N, C-alpha and C positions, 0 to 999 in steps of 0.2 A: 469555376475556381479551381486552381490546381495547387496541391501540396507536394513540395519535394522535401523529403527528409533524409539527411545524411548523418548516420551515426558516427560521431567522432571517434568513439572508442574502437570502432571496427574498421574505419577508413585507415589504410596503410600508406596513404600517399604522405610525402613523396619517397619515404624509405624503401618501401617494398612494391611500389606501384607508380608507374610514370604516367598517371592521369589517363587510364585507358577510357574512363568515362567521358573525357573530352575528345579523346581520338575518335570514338565511334558516334558521337553526337552529330546527327544531320545538320542541326543549325550551326554548330562550330565549323563544320566542313563547308557550309555555305558562306562563311565569313563572319558570323555573329559569335566571335570568340568569348564575349562576356556571358554566353548562355551557360557554359561550364568553365569555371576558372579556379585558381588557387587562391585560398585566403592567406591572410598574413601568417597564420600558424602552419601553412603548408597543406592543410586539409583541403579537399575538394569542396566546391560550392556550386549551387545551381540557381540561376535566376529564374524563378517560377513563372514570371510573366513572359519569358521568351521560350520556355520549354514547350514542346509540341506533344508531350506525353506518348512518345513512340515506344518507350520501355526498353530500348536497346541498352542504355547504360545500366539499367536494373539488372538485365540478364548477363551482361558482360562483366560486371564488377566481380572480381574474384573473391572478394571479402564479404559480399552480400550486405553491403553497407548502405545502399540506396533504396528509398521507397518513393514511388510517384503515385499519388492519389488524386483522382478527380472528384470534386464535390460540386453541388449545384452552386451557380453564381451568387444566388440570393443569400447564401451563408456568409459571404464576405462581411456583411454588416454586423454579423453576430460574434466575430472574433473578439475575445476578451483579453487574452494574454498569449504571448509568444515569447520563449526563452531567448531566442537568437535566430540567426540565419540558418534556414533548413533544420529547424528543431520542432519539438512538440508545441502544440498550441491547443488552447481550449476555447470552446464556443459557448456562449451564454454564461451564466454565473449561478452558483448555489445562492439561494435566497432564504435567509433566516426569517422565522415568523415570530413576532413578539409574543412572549409567554407560552410558546409551544415548542415541541421537540421535533426537529427536522432530521430525518435519516437520509444519508447518502449511500447509495449502493451502486456497484459496478466492479468490473474485473480490475486486476492490478495494472498499473501503468495507464489508467484511463483518465487521470486528472483530478482525483478526489482530494488528494493532499494539496495539489495546486490551488484548488478552489477554497479550501479552508485557509490557506495562506492568504488568499486574496480578501476573504471576508474578515480575517483577523488583522489585516493591515501589514502582515509581514512582507508581502509584495503588493504592488499596485498595478491595476489594469493598464496595459499599453496598446490594446486594440490592434495588435499585430505589428505596430510600429516600434520595434524593439530598441531602436536607437534613440527614441524620444522619451523624455520624462514628462508625463502629463501632470498638470497641477490638479489639486483636489477639486477645484471649481470645474475644470474641464472634464474630469472623470464623472462628476455628479451630472454635469449637463449631458453627457453621452447616455446616462441612464435615466434621463428625465422622463417621467410618466410610467416607469417600471416599478414593480414591487420592491426592488432593492434600493431605490433612491432614499427613502427615509433612513434606512440602516446606514447607508454610506454617509449621509449628512451628519449623523451622530458620530460615526467612526472617525471621520476626518476632522470634526470640530473638537474632538477630544472629550466629549461628554459621554461616550460609550465605553465602559470598562469590560475587558474580556479576559477570561482565563482559558488557556489552551493547554490540552494534553497532547503532546506529539506522539508519533509512532515509536520513536526510539526512546530508550531509557537514559536519562541524564543524571540519575543518582549516583553519587560516589561518596566514600567516607562512611560515617555512622549515620544510620537511619534517623535517630533521634535529632541529629543536628540538621539533617536535610528536611525532615518533616516536623515542624515546630508544634503544630497543634493536633492534627487528626480529630477535628471537631465533631465529625459524625461517627467516630469509632470504626472506621473502615479497616484499619490495619491491625490494631490490637498490640498488647504489650509485648508479646513474644517476638513479633517482627521489629517493633520499635527498638528492642535491645540488640539488634544485629548489625553487622557490617555489610555494606553493599555488595562486597565481593562474595558473600556466601549465600545471597538471596537466590531463590529459584526464579524462573521467569515469571510465574504467577504472583510471587511475592513482590517482585520489582514492579509489576503492573499495578498491584494494589497500592503501593507507596506513590506511584505517579498519579493515580487517580485521586487518592486522598489529598495529596498536595494541591491538585488542581481545585478540588471542591472545598479546600480550606480558604481559598480566596473568595472574598464576598464581592462578587462582581454582578454585572447586568447580563452578560452572555457567557456561556460555557460551550467550549468546543472540544470534543473528544475524538481523537484520531485512532480507531480501532481499539477501543477499551476492553473488548472481550478476549483479545489474543492472550494466550497462556493461562487464562483463568479456568479453573475447574467448574463444574456445573453449579456446585454449592455457591462459589464466589461470584459466578456470572449472575445468578438470581439475586444475590445480595446487593451487588453493585447496580443492577438494573432497578431494583427497588429503591435504593438510595437516590438514584438520578430522578426517578419519577416523584418520590416523595419529598426529598430535601431541596430539590431544584424546582419545585412546583412554582408556576407563574414566571419562571425565568426563561430566557431564550436560550435553547440549547440546539446544537448541531452535532450529530453523530455520524462518523464514518464507520460502517460496520458491515462485516460479511456474514455474521450469525443471524440469519433471517428470523429465527425463533425469538431471539432476544430483541431484535429490531422491531418485530411485530408488537412485542410487549411494551417497548419504550416510546416508539415514535408516533406522533400524531399525523404527520405527513411525510411523504417520500419524494426525493428526486433521484432519478436513475441517470447514471453517467454511462455513455455508450460511445462507440467509435472504433478506432484502431489503436491497440495499446502501443505505447511509446511513440505514436505518431500524431494522433489527435484525439480529443474527447469532446463530447457534446453533453451539456446538462439538459435534461428533459424539464418540462413544466412540472409544477407541484401537483401531487396526487394524494388523496387519502391513503393511509398506510396500507389497508387491505388491497386496494386497486393497484397500488404501486408494486407490492410484493408479487401479486398475481401476474401483473405485466411483466415483471423481471423474469419470472419463472417461464412464462410463455415465450419471451423473446420478442414481444410485439407491443407497441404503443399505439392503441386504437385511435385516441384523440389526435395524434400526430401522423397517423398512418405511416409509421416507420417500423419496419422489421429489423431489429439490430442484432439478432442471433438467428441462424438458420434452424435451430432445433430448440425444443422444450427441454427444460431440466427435469429429468425423471430419475427416481430411485431404481437402481438395478438390483436384481435378485442376487443373493449371495452365491458364490461359486460352489459347485459339487465337489467335494474333497474325497469322496468314497474312492478307495483304492489308490490314493495318493501316497507317495513315499514320505517318510519322515525326513525333513531337512536337517535338523539337529536337535539334540536333547541337552538339557542342563540338569545337574543334580541339585540336591539341597545345598544351599550355601548362605553365607551371610556377608555383609559389608559393614565394617565398622569405621565411621568417619570422625570418631572422637565424641563429638556432641550429638551424633545421630547414628542409629544402627538399623540396618535393614535385614530382615530374615526372609529368604526366598525359598519356596517349596519347588521341588522338581517339576519339570514340565518339558514340553516339546512343541515344535512348529513343523507342520507339513509343507511340502512343496506346493506353491501357489496359494498358500493360506495368508490372510491378513489378520493379525491378532491386535486388537485394541486394548490399550492399557488405561484404565480410568482410576481416579482417586483424587483426593483433595490435594491442593498445592502443598509442597513441602513434605509429602508423605513418602517419597522415594521412588517415583516413577522414572525420573531421569537417572537416578543412581542405578536402577535395575538395568536399563538399557545400556548404560555405560559399562556395567559389569559384563553384559553379554558381548559387547564390542571389544572388551579387553582393555578398557580405558581406566579402570579402577581396580585395585587389589581386592580380592575376596578371601574368605576363609580358606579357600582351596588354591589360592595363588591366582595367576592370570588364567582365565578360562580360555580353552582352545577347542574349537569345534571343527577344526580342519576345514574351515570355509572362509572365504573373504567376506567381511561384513563392513558395509558403509554406514556411517553414523552422521546425522545432521544434528548439531547442537541447537539448543533453544536460542541462546544468545552468544554473539561473538563479541566477548567483552574486550578483545584486543583491538577492535576497531577494523575498519576496511582500508588498509593501507596498500592495496593493489587493485588493478583493473579486474573486470570479470574474466577477460581473457587469460590474464596471469594467474588467476585463482584456478581456472581449469587446467592450466599447465601443471600447477602444483598437485592437483588431484591425479592427473595422469601419471606423474612421476611416482 
């Protein structure tokens, strides 16, 4: 089985490229012009069944937009969903377990969100036939005899009710209008009285989790619920999920292995090639799943999906290192919040971690160091160039990744 992936955001045909991928393709030169051709939108496309995997187009593409990947032929039967021609596809499917918590782990861009969209009904399996829309009956027939079949039967019959917390924050306006109940007291009165525009990342996450848990459904799906949360709130949310959703069917996408170990009863690992394809492993008990993920090897499937084990490295030796910059005592007054900062410094090569509860001023502190907020001393200037990554892009993503990098360079 051969996978050809062409990243549309990186393919510059026809404006800046005259289809060099087609010019260098041996099959096209032999006369099989449909091997590499132009789509309706002008981007290049590859017919996977005709490709001989020579790799010439991959090497010659000036924009590094092409990937050709060879997989075992028997995997063809396991394709569950493909977005379009020469795009990402996922093999197998995440399988919720009635009355249990299933954890999904894997690197970014490997298909975790695609899978929770599949099991929530946001998208439906197309088995790689992206131009065809399968009926509910046809989909269920394809999964006949598999563990996912009873779940899909309930989902497509409308008897299964699902609450889903997405990755992105959808809250806007006043929290009290967005979150009607907060039946488990996850948020608290202080956050309930705020506008969405002033919420920290952790506070926004708590609101989204509370809104999801307010829904009295059969199945709950959480896409990365621990992002932005401090340790205190991570433990609080984990306990709420375990205690308040006991006997419910829960699916968690999570990167925090400690919290996942605490919450999940079973694990499925997603592996493959990020942005190209993803494979969902079989179901494992939590301890086995996390240990296998750390080792990078699935013993029951005899698959090594990572060449190295995940290990904790020792801290760097900073003895004799120069001070990169210092900051004096200062304060930041935001009207309804005041942050007082004691003097400190950072050495060259040093990584300083900032910890504390959500809404306590961590983001305000680093914004002050980056010169993005006024302090009692005015704008801080350390005579150094400082890059700052915000928690949330509240303005939305109105540009391509390439365009965003051009803005940064400028």
